[in-house]
C-alpha positions in Angstrom: -76.2 92.0 97.3 -76.7 91.9 101.0 -73.7 90.3 102.7 -74.7 90.5 106.4 -77.8 90.6 108.5 -78.4 91.9 112.0 -78.7 89.0 114.4 -81.7 90.5 116.1 -83.8 90.1 112.9 -82.4 86.7 111.9 -84.8 83.7 111.9 -85.1 81.9 115.2 -84.3 78.6 113.5 -80.8 79.8 112.7 -80.0 79.4 116.4 -77.4 82.1 116.1 -77.5 83.6 119.6 -78.9 87.0 118.9 -77.2 88.8 121.7 -73.7 87.5 121.1 -72.7 89.8 118.2 -74.4 92.4 116.0 -74.1 90.8 112.5 -74.5 87.4 111.0 -74.0 86.1 107.4 -76.9 86.6 105.0 -77.5 83.8 102.5 -76.7 84.4 98.8 -79.4 84.1 96.1 -79.8 80.5 95.3 -82.3 77.6 95.1 -84.2 78.7 98.2 -85.6 82.0 99.5 -83.6 83.8 102.2 -86.4 83.6 104.7 -86.7 79.8 104.3 -83.1 78.9 104.2 -79.9 78.7 106.4 -76.6 80.0 105.2 -74.1 77.1 105.1 -71.7 78.8 107.5 -74.5 79.3 110.1 -75.7 75.7 109.6 -72.2 74.3 110.3 -71.3 76.5 113.3 -74.6 77.5 115.0 -77.1 74.9 114.1 -75.0 71.7 114.0 -72.2 73.2 116.2 -69.5 71.3 114.4 -67.2 74.3 114.7 -66.8 77.1 117.3 -65.8 80.0 115.1 -66.5 81.6 111.7 -63.0 80.9 110.6 -63.2 77.2 111.4 -66.6 76.9 109.7 -65.3 78.6 106.5 -62.2 76.5 106.5 -64.3 73.3 106.6 -66.5 74.6 103.8 -63.7 75.8 101.6 -62.0 72.4 101.9 -65.0 70.8 100.3 -65.9 68.8 103.4 -69.6 69.7 103.1 -71.9 68.3 100.4 -75.4 69.6 99.7 -77.5 67.0 97.8 -74.2 65.2 96.9 -72.5 68.4 95.5 -69.5 70.1 97.2 -70.4 73.6 98.2 -67.6 76.0 98.8 -69.7 79.1 99.3 -70.2 79.8 103.0 -73.3 81.8 102.1 -75.0 79.0 100.1 -78.7 78.8 101.1 -79.7 75.4 102.5 -83.4 74.9 102.4 -86.4 72.5 102.5 -85.5 68.8 102.1 -81.8 69.5 101.3 -79.4 66.7 102.3 -76.3 67.8 104.1 -73.4 65.3 104.1 -70.1 65.4 106.0 -68.1 62.5 104.4 -65.2 62.7 106.8 -67.6 62.4 109.8 -69.9 59.8 108.0 -72.9 61.9 109.1 -75.9 63.0 107.0 -78.7 65.4 107.8 -81.9 66.6 106.2 -83.5 70.1 106.5 -87.2 69.7 107.4 -90.0 72.1 108.4 -91.4 72.8 111.8 -93.5 75.5 113.3 -90.7 78.0 113.6 -89.2 77.4 110.2 -86.6 74.8 109.5 -84.8 72.2 111.6 -82.0 69.8 110.7 -82.4 66.1 111.5 -79.8 63.3 111.3 -80.6 60.6 108.8 -79.1 57.3 107.6 -76.8 56.9 104.6 -79.6 55.1 102.7 -82.1 57.9 103.4 -79.5 60.5 102.3 -79.7 59.0 98.8 -83.3 60.2 98.4 -84.8 63.6 98.2 -88.5 64.6 97.7 -89.0 67.8 95.7 -92.3 69.6 95.1 -93.3 70.6 91.6 -94.0 74.3 91.6 -94.4 75.1 87.9 -95.0 73.4 84.5 -94.6 74.8 81.1 -94.1 74.0 77.4 -90.7 74.9 75.9 -89.3 74.9 72.4 -89.9 71.7 70.5 -93.2 71.1 72.3 -91.5 69.5 75.3 -92.9 69.8 78.8 -90.7 71.0 81.6 -91.4 71.0 85.3 -89.6 73.0 87.9 -89.3 72.0 91.5 -89.2 74.0 94.8 -85.3 73.9 94.8 -84.9 75.2 91.3 -84.4 71.9 89.4 -85.8 71.5 85.9 -86.9 68.1 84.4 -88.1 67.4 80.8 -90.7 64.9 79.9 -91.9 64.2 83.4 -95.6 63.5 83.7 -96.2 65.5 86.9 -98.6 68.3 87.8 -98.0 71.3 90.1 -98.3 70.0 93.7 -97.0 66.5 92.8 -93.7 65.3 94.4 -90.8 63.9 92.5 -88.7 61.4 94.6 -85.1 61.8 93.5 -82.3 59.3 93.7 -78.9 60.6 92.7 -80.7 63.6 91.2 -82.8 61.4 88.9 -86.5 60.9 89.1 -87.2 57.6 90.8 -90.9 58.0 91.4 -93.8 60.5 91.0 -96.1 60.9 93.9 -99.4 62.4 92.9 -101.2 64.9 95.1 -104.5 63.2 95.6 -106.8 62.1 98.5 -105.3 59.3 100.5 -101.7 60.4 100.2 -99.5 61.4 103.1 -98.7 65.1 103.1 -96.2 67.2 105.0 -97.1 70.9 105.8 -93.9 72.9 105.0 -95.1 76.4 105.8 -97.5 78.3 108.1 -98.9 77.5 111.6 -99.2 73.8 110.9 -95.6 73.5 109.5 -94.0 70.1 110.3 -97.3 68.2 110.7 -98.0 65.1 108.7 -101.5 64.0 107.7 -103.5 61.9 105.2 -105.0 64.2 102.6 -108.8 63.8 102.8 -109.8 66.5 100.3 -108.8 69.9 99.0 -110.3 72.9 97.3 -108.7 75.2 94.7 -105.3 74.4 93.1 -101.9 73.4 94.6 -100.5 76.3 92.6 -102.7 79.0 94.1 -104.9 79.4 97.2 -107.3 76.7 98.5 -107.8 74.8 101.7 -106.9 71.1 102.3 -108.3 68.9 105.1 -105.9 66.3 106.5 -106.3 63.5 109.0 -103.6 63.6 111.7 -102.8 61.1 114.4 -105.3 62.5 116.8 -107.5 64.9 114.9 -108.2 66.4 111.5 -106.7 69.7 110.7 -106.6 72.2 107.8 -103.8 73.8 105.9 -103.5 75.8 102.6 -103.1 73.3 99.8 -100.1 75.2 98.4 -98.3 74.6 101.7 -98.4 70.8 101.3 -95.7 68.4 100.0 -96.8 64.9 99.2 -94.4 62.5 100.9 -95.8 59.0 100.4 -98.8 56.6 100.6 -99.0 54.8 104.0 -95.4 55.7 105.1 -93.2 58.7 104.3 -90.7 58.0 101.6 -87.9 59.7 103.6 -87.3 60.3 107.3 -88.6 63.7 108.4 -89.1 63.1 112.2 -85.7 62.0 113.5 
């Protein structure tokens, strides 16, 4: 297991100051891929700048003062990724990790918004007993949910509150690639949300294209959560 990474090759969105030191913490295996996540220690110290040193950041994390999606995380290498909600109860501050053209950024959100999390369905399969199970982009599994690959589950307290279907007319957020961070109304798409295919979206000023498997449906006329703070 890799424990450290050279700063010079760390993602730009970690904001780690590549010339300050040689090494930086590498995220542990978890719900998000290493290239599209931020180690919790890096998030606390470098991205949010809530502490000045590694020792301070680890002390805050070990003390259980950081919640990810409502769960205390004591591992300073825990990978924080797309749409995760980061809460600091002592500070009464909440943040969400959202995409932009260079990777991920962290935006402050309200306490009400922090109770919701959209997750993209990435696989669907039959399990023993003939039940259907869907898996989301952050590794969650749900039984008996009538959702297809590419649909979004809107979670409230980790329970499915709403299913947002991927279909023309819906608002979509591009979470990877050159158009990452852009929001547009889905006009049409080819192929499958699971594999390759191209989608056409209507933005504020122009139409644009993005791979359909790089899209997350986030609402009808308005996003169900704040992604632009």
